[in-house]
C-alpha positions as CSV (number, residue, x, y, z in Angstrom):
1,M,14.1,-21.4,18.0
2,K,10.4,-21.3,19.1
3,S,9.7,-24.5,17.2
4,L,12.7,-26.2,18.6
5,N,11.9,-25.2,22.2
6,L,8.3,-26.3,21.7
7,A,9.4,-29.7,20.5
8,L,11.9,-30.1,23.4
9,T,9.4,-29.1,26.0
10,S,6.4,-31.0,24.5
11,L,8.1,-34.2,23.3
12,K,7.3,-36.3,26.4
13,K,3.6,-35.3,26.1
14,W,3.5,-36.0,22.3
15,M,5.0,-39.5,22.8
16,S,2.6,-40.4,25.6
17,A,-0.3,-42.8,25.0
18,T,-3.8,-41.4,25.6
19,K,-6.9,-43.3,26.8
20,A,-9.5,-43.9,24.1
21,K,-13.2,-44.0,24.8
22,L,-15.0,-47.2,23.9
23,P,-18.7,-47.9,23.1
24,Q,-20.8,-49.6,25.8
25,I,-20.5,-53.0,24.0
26,A,-16.8,-53.0,25.1
27,L,-17.5,-51.9,28.6
28,L,-15.1,-54.4,30.2
29,S,-12.3,-53.5,27.8
30,S,-9.8,-50.7,27.7
31,A,-8.0,-49.0,24.8
32,E,-5.4,-46.3,24.2
33,I,-4.0,-44.3,21.3
34,V,-0.3,-44.8,20.9
35,P,1.6,-42.2,18.7
36,E,4.0,-43.7,16.3
37,P,6.3,-42.3,13.6
38,L,5.1,-42.3,10.0
39,G,8.6,-43.4,8.8
40,L,10.6,-41.8,6.1
41,V,9.8,-38.2,5.4
42,L,10.8,-36.2,2.3
43,I,11.1,-32.4,2.7
44,R,11.4,-30.4,-0.5
45,S,12.0,-26.8,0.5
46,C,12.1,-23.5,-1.4
47,W,14.6,-20.8,-2.3
48,N,12.9,-17.8,-0.8
49,F,12.7,-19.1,2.8
50,P,15.5,-21.7,2.5
51,F,16.2,-22.1,6.2
52,G,12.7,-21.6,7.7
53,L,11.0,-24.1,5.3
54,S,13.8,-26.6,5.7
55,L,14.3,-26.5,9.4
56,E,10.8,-26.0,10.7
57,P,9.4,-29.2,9.1
58,L,12.6,-31.0,9.9
59,I,12.2,-30.2,13.6
60,G,8.6,-31.5,13.5
61,A,9.5,-34.7,11.6
62,I,12.4,-35.6,13.9
63,A,10.4,-34.8,17.0
64,A,7.7,-37.3,15.7
65,G,10.4,-40.0,15.5
66,N,10.8,-40.0,11.7
67,T,13.9,-40.2,9.5
68,V,14.2,-37.3,7.0
69,V,15.6,-36.7,3.5
70,L,15.9,-33.0,2.9
71,K,16.1,-31.6,-0.7
72,P,16.8,-27.8,-0.6
73,S,16.1,-25.7,-3.6
74,E,18.9,-25.5,-6.2
75,L,18.1,-21.8,-6.7
76,S,19.6,-20.8,-3.4
77,L,22.9,-22.6,-3.8
78,A,24.7,-21.0,-0.9
79,C,21.9,-21.9,1.6
80,S,21.6,-25.4,0.1
81,S,25.4,-25.9,0.5
82,L,25.3,-24.6,4.1
83,L,22.5,-27.0,5.0
84,A,24.3,-29.9,3.3
85,T,27.5,-29.1,5.3
86,A,26.1,-28.2,8.7
87,L,23.3,-30.7,9.2
88,P,25.6,-33.8,8.8
89,T,28.2,-32.1,11.1
90,Y,25.8,-31.6,14.0
91,L,23.0,-34.1,13.5
92,D,22.7,-37.9,13.2
93,T,23.4,-38.8,9.6
94,K,21.5,-42.1,10.0
95,A,18.3,-40.1,10.7
96,I,18.8,-37.0,8.4
97,K,20.2,-36.9,4.8
98,V,20.5,-33.8,2.7
99,I,20.4,-34.2,-1.1
100,E,21.6,-31.4,-3.4
101,G,21.0,-31.1,-7.1
102,G,19.0,-29.5,-9.8
103,P,15.4,-30.0,-11.0
104,D,16.2,-33.5,-12.4
105,V,17.3,-34.6,-8.9
106,G,14.1,-33.0,-7.4
107,E,12.0,-35.0,-9.9
108,Q,13.9,-38.2,-9.1
109,V,13.3,-38.1,-5.4
110,L,9.6,-37.6,-5.9
111,Q,9.4,-40.9,-7.8
112,H,10.3,-42.9,-4.7
113,R,7.9,-44.1,-2.1
114,W,7.8,-42.0,1.0
115,D,5.7,-42.2,4.2
116,K,5.2,-38.4,4.2
117,I,6.0,-35.5,1.8
118,F,6.4,-31.9,2.9
119,F,6.5,-30.0,-0.4
120,T,6.9,-26.3,-1.1
121,G,6.1,-25.5,-4.7
122,S,3.4,-26.0,-7.3
123,A,0.5,-28.4,-7.0
124,R,1.2,-29.5,-10.6
125,V,4.4,-31.2,-9.3
126,G,3.5,-32.0,-5.7
127,L,0.1,-33.6,-6.0
128,P,0.9,-36.2,-8.7
129,A,4.0,-37.3,-6.7
130,A,2.0,-37.9,-3.6
131,A,-0.9,-39.5,-5.4
132,K,1.3,-42.1,-7.1
133,H,1.8,-44.0,-3.8
134,L,-1.2,-42.4,-1.8
135,T,1.4,-40.7,0.3
136,P,0.2,-38.2,3.0
137,V,1.3,-34.8,1.9
138,T,1.6,-31.3,3.2
139,L,1.7,-28.8,0.4
140,E,2.9,-25.3,1.0
141,L,1.6,-23.5,-2.1
142,G,0.9,-20.0,-3.3
143,G,-2.0,-17.9,-4.4
144,K,-3.2,-14.4,-5.0
145,C,-3.4,-12.7,-1.5
146,P,-5.5,-9.6,-1.5
147,A,-5.2,-6.6,0.8
148,V,-8.4,-4.7,1.6
149,V,-7.5,-1.1,2.3
150,D,-10.2,1.2,3.7
151,S,-10.5,4.9,3.2
152,F,-9.4,5.8,6.7
153,S,-10.4,9.2,8.0
154,S,-7.2,9.8,9.9
155,S,-4.1,10.7,7.9
156,W,-2.0,8.8,10.5
157,D,-4.0,5.6,9.9
158,K,-3.6,6.0,6.1
159,E,0.1,6.3,6.3
160,V,0.5,3.3,8.7
161,A,-1.7,1.2,6.4
162,V,0.3,2.2,3.4
163,K,3.7,1.5,5.1
164,R,2.4,-2.0,6.2
165,V,1.1,-2.7,2.7
166,L,4.5,-1.9,1.2
167,A,6.2,-4.0,3.8
168,G,3.8,-6.8,3.1
169,K,4.6,-6.6,-0.6
170,Y,8.3,-5.7,-0.7
171,G,9.6,-6.4,2.7
172,T,10.6,-10.0,2.1
173,C,12.1,-11.1,-1.3
174,G,10.7,-8.1,-3.2
175,G,7.3,-9.7,-3.5
176,Q,8.6,-13.2,-4.2
177,A,6.8,-14.8,-1.3
178,C,3.6,-16.9,-1.3
179,I,2.1,-14.7,1.5
180,A,3.1,-11.4,-0.1
181,I,0.3,-9.1,-1.0
182,D,-0.7,-9.8,-4.6
183,Y,-3.2,-7.0,-5.2
184,I,-5.1,-4.3,-3.3
185,L,-8.9,-3.8,-3.2
186,V,-10.0,-0.2,-2.6
187,E,-13.0,2.1,-3.0
188,R,-12.8,4.1,-6.2
189,K,-13.1,7.4,-4.3
190,F,-9.9,6.6,-2.3
191,T,-7.8,5.5,-5.3
192,N,-5.9,8.7,-6.0
193,T,-5.1,9.3,-2.4
194,L,-3.8,5.7,-2.0
195,V,-1.6,5.9,-5.1
196,K,0.0,9.2,-4.0
197,L,0.7,7.7,-0.5
198,L,2.2,4.6,-2.1
199,E,4.4,6.7,-4.4
200,V,5.6,8.8,-1.4
201,W,6.5,5.8,0.8
202,I,8.1,3.8,-2.0
203,E,10.5,6.7,-2.5
204,K,11.1,7.0,1.3
205,M,11.7,3.3,1.6
206,F,13.8,2.7,-1.5
207,G,15.0,6.2,-2.6
208,E,14.5,8.1,-5.8
209,N,16.4,5.3,-7.6
210,P,15.2,2.0,-6.2
211,K,17.7,0.1,-8.4
212,G,20.4,1.5,-6.2
213,S,18.7,0.4,-2.9
214,N,19.9,-2.5,-0.9
215,S,16.5,-2.8,0.7
216,I,14.7,-4.5,-2.3
217,A,15.5,-7.9,-3.6
218,R,16.4,-8.8,-7.2
219,I,14.4,-11.4,-9.1
220,I,15.7,-14.9,-8.4
221,N,16.6,-15.8,-12.0
222,R,16.0,-15.0,-15.7
223,Q,13.2,-17.5,-16.0
224,H,11.2,-15.7,-13.3
225,F,12.2,-12.3,-14.7
226,S,10.8,-13.2,-18.1
227,R,7.6,-14.5,-16.5
228,L,7.1,-11.1,-14.8
229,E,8.0,-9.3,-17.9
230,N,5.3,-11.2,-19.8
231,L,2.7,-10.2,-17.3
232,L,3.2,-6.6,-18.4
233,I,3.4,-7.3,-22.2
234,N,-0.3,-6.8,-22.8
235,P,-0.7,-3.1,-23.9
236,R,-3.9,-2.8,-21.7
237,V,-1.8,-3.9,-18.7
238,T,1.0,-1.6,-19.6
239,D,-1.4,1.3,-19.9
240,S,-2.6,0.7,-16.3
241,I,0.9,1.4,-14.8
242,V,0.9,4.5,-12.7
243,N,4.3,4.2,-11.0
244,G,7.5,2.3,-11.7
245,G,7.7,-0.3,-14.4
246,K,11.4,0.0,-15.3
247,M,13.3,-3.3,-15.8
248,D,16.9,-4.3,-16.0
249,E,17.3,-7.9,-17.2
250,D,21.1,-7.9,-16.8
251,N,20.7,-7.1,-13.1
252,L,17.4,-9.0,-12.7
253,F,15.8,-5.8,-11.3
254,I,12.2,-4.7,-11.6
255,E,11.1,-1.5,-10.0
256,P,8.3,-1.5,-7.5
257,T,5.4,-1.1,-9.9
258,I,1.9,0.1,-9.2
259,L,-1.0,-0.6,-11.6
260,V,-4.6,0.7,-11.4
261,D,-7.3,-1.5,-12.7
262,P,-5.5,-3.8,-15.1
263,P,-8.1,-5.9,-17.0
264,L,-9.3,-8.7,-14.8
265,E,-9.1,-11.3,-17.6
266,T,-5.4,-10.7,-18.1
267,A,-2.6,-13.0,-16.7
268,I,-1.5,-10.5,-14.0
269,M,-5.0,-10.8,-12.4
270,K,-5.3,-14.6,-12.8
271,E,-1.8,-15.9,-12.0
272,E,0.2,-15.5,-8.7
273,I,2.4,-12.5,-9.4
274,F,5.3,-13.5,-7.1
275,G,7.2,-10.3,-7.8
276,P,7.3,-6.5,-7.3
277,L,4.1,-5.7,-9.4
278,L,1.2,-4.4,-7.3
279,P,-2.2,-4.0,-9.0
280,I,-4.9,-1.9,-7.4
281,I,-8.5,-2.9,-8.1
282,T,-11.1,-0.2,-7.6
283,L,-14.6,-1.0,-6.5
284,E,-17.7,1.2,-6.1
285,K,-18.7,0.1,-2.6
286,I,-16.8,-1.2,0.4
287,E,-19.1,-4.3,0.5
288,D,-18.0,-5.2,-3.1
289,R,-14.6,-6.4,-1.8
290,V,-16.1,-9.5,-0.1
291,N,-17.8,-10.4,-3.3
292,F,-14.7,-9.9,-5.3
293,I,-12.6,-12.1,-3.1
294,N,-15.2,-14.8,-3.2
295,S,-15.4,-14.7,-6.9
296,R,-11.8,-16.0,-7.1
297,P,-9.9,-19.0,-5.9
298,K,-9.3,-19.1,-2.1
299,P,-6.3,-17.1,-1.2
300,L,-3.5,-18.2,1.1
301,A,-4.0,-15.0,3.1
302,I,-6.2,-12.0,3.3
303,Y,-5.0,-8.7,4.8
304,A,-7.6,-6.2,5.9
305,F,-6.6,-2.6,6.8
306,T,-9.9,-1.2,8.2
307,K,-11.3,-0.1,11.5
308,N,-14.8,-0.8,10.2
309,R,-16.0,-3.5,12.5
310,T,-18.8,-4.5,10.2
311,L,-16.4,-5.0,7.3
312,Q,-14.0,-6.9,9.6
313,R,-16.7,-9.3,10.6
314,R,-17.9,-9.8,7.0
315,I,-14.4,-10.6,5.8
316,I,-13.9,-13.1,8.7
317,S,-17.2,-14.8,8.4
318,E,-18.0,-14.6,4.6
319,T,-14.6,-15.3,3.0
320,S,-12.4,-18.4,3.1
321,S,-8.6,-18.3,3.2
322,G,-5.5,-19.8,4.9
323,S,-5.4,-16.8,7.3
324,I,-6.9,-13.4,7.8
325,T,-4.8,-10.6,9.4
326,L,-6.2,-7.3,10.5
327,Q,-4.1,-4.1,10.3
328,R,-0.8,-5.7,9.4
329,C,0.7,-8.5,7.3
330,N,1.8,-12.0,8.5
331,Y,5.5,-11.4,8.5
332,T,5.8,-7.7,9.0
333,S,4.7,-7.3,12.7
334,N,8.1,-6.0,13.7
335,I,8.8,-3.9,10.6
336,C,6.5,-1.0,11.1
């Protein structure tokens, strides 16, 4: 609703021409910048935020005067069906079309020429499609988002940080979100305390038997289940599990799983996890965390749970990411 209200209240301003400055050689001339629509926009949205990442870009595209083709994810069939039914009922079908279908349909629509593409998914698919026709593109991709957890002196601060870490990992889609915490960086001396707190709060949040909880999502399909299962297949990774690890393929369930120091060269520390596996990487000094983050591809988000102002400043000034959030996670501000 905020995006919709913003568009409604700002539309007149967005449409207005603005005066442009000219060099002295054109002293007797005048110029203005006139906004104009790009044209036909393709929105390919995802299954884990099927409404937000369909309607948010749709509002922006329509507010800018474009026509839109929306292709929801085939993995969230009920949501895709609702969008395909509701949007034509209430909105102008000459301006907005919804296309349903599987991966083959998704590939086909990317072959056409578009004036703008908003794509949620892998760069492997999105970038070549946009490059083919030199189409302007907005890619909503993933990455490995670290959480820096400090060894707080206050037990209350420790518990708040742990609750927010767990909410940031499991609170939405059971870790199947691009901005979910992917791994934790912690000083080695604080590791045992952190693991114990995580174990306590996992049980408080999801019960003694997380499989019976309605508060943790299942894996979206068997393909993703197998991918997560393969991340743990390496015996050295399996040996690093300190909590959880049980799997039920029939019900597409994986327990919240905590790992301590899985080998950095293994897939679980190189690929985006996108699931309920949570590695903890221990470091000798607090300063090492900045170096660790910078030694890897830029993350979509960094979460820093620390009251150390020096560390906060270093993370903000010496790392690069899509966003940096202090003391909480991007989508958990109202959870705990």
